[in-house]
Every structure is written in structure tokens, then in C-alpha cells.
N, C-alpha and C positions, 0 to 999 in steps of 0.2 A: 746258406742262402739268405739274402737280406729281405727282411719282412717289409711289406708296404700295404697301404690301405687299398681295399678293393673299391670299385666305383660305387657300389651300394653303400659301403661304409662312409665314403666321402659325402654322398648325397644325404645320408642320414645325419651326419654332423652339421652340414649346411642347414638342414631343416631345423635342427635343435637350436643353432645359433640364431636363426631367423625368428623362432618363437620367443627366445629369450630377449632378443632386441625389441620385439614388438611389445612384450610384457613390460620391460623396463621403460620404454618410451611412453607407453600409455600411462604408467604410474607416475611419471615425471611431468606429464602434461598438465597444465593449469586449467582446471575446469571450473574455477570459481566464478568466472563471468557468466557462464551458462547456468550455473546453479543460482546465482543472484537474479538473472533474468527470468528464469522459470519460476522462481519464488514470487517475483514481482508480478508476473502475469497472473499467477494463481490468485494473488491477493487483490489485484485490480478486478478480476472477475468476481471474487468473493464480495467485494464492496458493492458491486452492482447487484449481486444476489441479495444482499442484506437490504438494499433499498427496495427491491421488488417485493420482498416478503414482510417488510416492516409493518407492524400492527400494534398500535398503541391506543389507549383510551384515557381520556382525562375525565375523572369522576367529578371534579368540582372546579370552578373558576378560581384563578389566582388573584384576580382583581375585578373591578366592576366595569371594565371596558366592554364594548359591544362584542369585539372579537373573542374575548375570553368567556363572556356569558354564552355566546353561541357555540363555542368550541366545547364547553363543558358537557360531559356525559355523552360525547360522541367519539366514535372511532376515527382515527386519522392516521395517515402514513407519514413518516418522517424521512428526510433525506439522509444519505450516508456519504462519507467522503474518505478519500485517501490523500493525506497531505504529506509532502516531502519537506524536510528541514535540514539545516546544517548548523553545527556548533563547533567552535574551535576545539573544544574538549572531547567531543564524541564523534565528530565527523558527520557523514551523511546518514540519515535515518528517516523513517516514515512511520505513520500511524494511521489507524482506521477507526473512525468513530462516527456516531450519530450527532447531529447538531441540536441546538436548543429549539424548541417549538415556538418560542417567543423571543422578544428582545430583552426580556427580564432575566435576572440572574437565577433562573430555575432550570432544572433539568429533569426529565422524566425517564423512568425505567421502561421496560417493555410493556408494563401494564399501565403506564401513565402516572405512577405514584412519585411524589416528591421524595427524593432520598435525603438522608442526613448529610450535612456538609462534608463529612469525612468520607462519604461514599460517592461523591460526585464523580471521581475518576473511574471507579469501578462501573458505574452506571452508564458512562458515556462510551467507553471503548468496546470494540468488538472482541469476541473471544473465539479461539479456534484451538482445539486440542488442549483445553483447559489453560490456555495462555492468552493474556491480553495482547492485542496486536498493536503494540507501541514499542518503538525502538529506543526511547529515551524516557527516563522516569526519575522524578525527584523523590528520593526516599524520605526527605524531611517532611513532605506533604502527604505522601501516599504510602501507607504501610504495605500495600499489596504489590509494590514494585518487584518483589521477588517472583511474582507470577507474570511479569512482562516477558514477551518473546524477544530475546536478544538478537535473534536472526534478522529482525527488522532494522538493526543497525548495520547498514551495508558496508561501512568502513571497517568496523571491528570484525564482522563475520566473514566478509568476502574481499577485503582489501581494496574497496572502491575509493579512489583518490579524488575523483571529480565526476560530477554529473552535469550533462548539458541538456537543457530543456528546449525543445523546438516546438513553436506554436502553442506554448503555454502563456497564460497571462503574466505580465511582466513582474508583478509583485507577489502573486499568489501561486505557488507551485503545488497545485492540487487538482484532483479530478472528483467532481461531485455528481452523484447520481440521484435522480428523482425516482418516484415510485412507478414510472413508466419505463425506466431504464435509460432515459436520456442522460447525456453527460454534459456537465458545465465546468467552467474553469475558475469561477470565483463566486463568492457568496453574495455580494451586495453590489449596489450601483456606485460604490465609492472605491477608491484605490486601496484602502486599508482592509483590515479583517474585522470590521465592525458590522453591525446589523446581521445577526445570525439568521440562518435560513428559516423562513416562514413557509411551511409546506403548502400554503394556499397561494403563494405569490411566486410565479415563475417569470414575471416580466422584467425583474431587475437583475437577472442572472445573465452571465455571458456564456452562451452555448458553445460547445466545440464544433466549429464549422468546417475544419479541415484536419487532416490526419496529424496528430501530435506525436512527438517522438521523445523518448527518454534514452539518452546515451550514457551508459555506464563505462567509466574509464578506470583502468588499472594504474595509470600514470597521469601526471599533471598535463602532459602534452596530448593526451588521449590517443596515443598511437596504438595501444592495445585496448580495444573497446568492443562493446556489443550494444545494439540499439533495439528498443522495444517501440513498436508503433501502436497507437491507439486510434481507432476509427471514430469519426464523428457519428452522432446519433446513437449508435449501438454501444460505443465504448469498448468494443472488442479489442483485446490486446494480444499481440503476437510478436515474435522476433522478426525484425525487418530483414528482408533479403538484400 
């Protein structure tokens, strides 16, 4: 008598094949765009958080100007920003840091102390999980580059080949948060990156007035992409639908 499969056995085989196909298909699916987008959303929100909780004190004036004499020995809050950059050698990357409290070449740590020149980098950048939040680092200048978070290099970590910025300032691809959580697009009233943020002056900044969008692309034609929307005023970031 010729043996054959029973109906139950056939159904069981079909189920096994279906489970194997789903498992293999899921493992082969490229989730890097979602991973990059979720990381970026987390870091945008973290930048805003740092601006809200910023707490510095300048114990002494750095010169004899009125603003420095008045600022000395007072608590003040500094702005924080997330800045996006591109280089031919490293691709697309971003960084999160606090800006200088004056136009002078000084930087303050969380207690307002002037750091040594070789500590400038460490005092400026945000840290999370014992890693500096910067995707590009010059080892010749900063010995602590080994502590930089390489995941902030979107090209090397997630294969991002192109980024499209919508409703960002033309020259300055950044989001800047003040101590009230408001979001701005550039530091100064000029086109360049001069005049560092003065925490007392909000009049010369460009506020985000309409929803901005960051589109991450896996190819140069941006056929495979994911977009992150950033709301004005609140700076809330989410994956665009």
C-alpha cells in the first residue's frame, strides 16, 4: 500500500514552512532606517532636555565689559543644539553640544569654570552612557575621541547616503533649544556660524515657525527613505506619517 501524507501532516508542514519564511524574511529586512530615525528622535529630545535643565554659574568676569561684570557670580542657563554635518571622508554625522556664553574664545563647564585648552572638547559636548555625543572627532586635537559615540555617524553606522533638510535654514543645518524649550534654526543674525549664542539675547535667532523635516536616504535618489518631523515651538520630533 502506497504511503501518503494525511491532511493534518500537510497542514503541519505548511505551518512550519510559513514560520520559517516569516523568520527568514524578517531577518533579511533592512531595519537600519528605523534604527537611525529612532536614535535621531531620541537625541533631538535629549538636546531639548539638556537645554531645559542647564545650570551654570560664572564665578568671576572674564573681562571688564558691563555684561561680563553683571553676569559674574550669577546663575544662568545656556542653550544646547544638535548640528548636522557632512564630510567626504566620513559622510553624514551630527553632534550635540552647548554653546559659548559669550563671543570670546572661552567655554564654561557645568559649574561655569574655564577649562584648560585641551579640555575644551570634553566640556562642550553632551554625554550619554559615558559617550560623547559627536559623530566625528579629530584625534590629533582631542585625545578623548575614543569616547565619541560612533553611532552619531549616520553613514558609517546605518548606511545613510543622503539627507534632505526641509524648512531648515539654508546654511545652518541645526536645531537650537533655549531654556524654555523653544527651537531655533541658527545662532546669529548673520548667514555664517559666527556670534555664538548669548543666553540673554533671543532677538537675533531664527525660530522654527513651521514643521521641519529630516529625510534619511539609503540611496542617492532617496527612493528608500524615512522622514522625521520636528514641530515648531516645542521641538517635538517623531517619524512622519
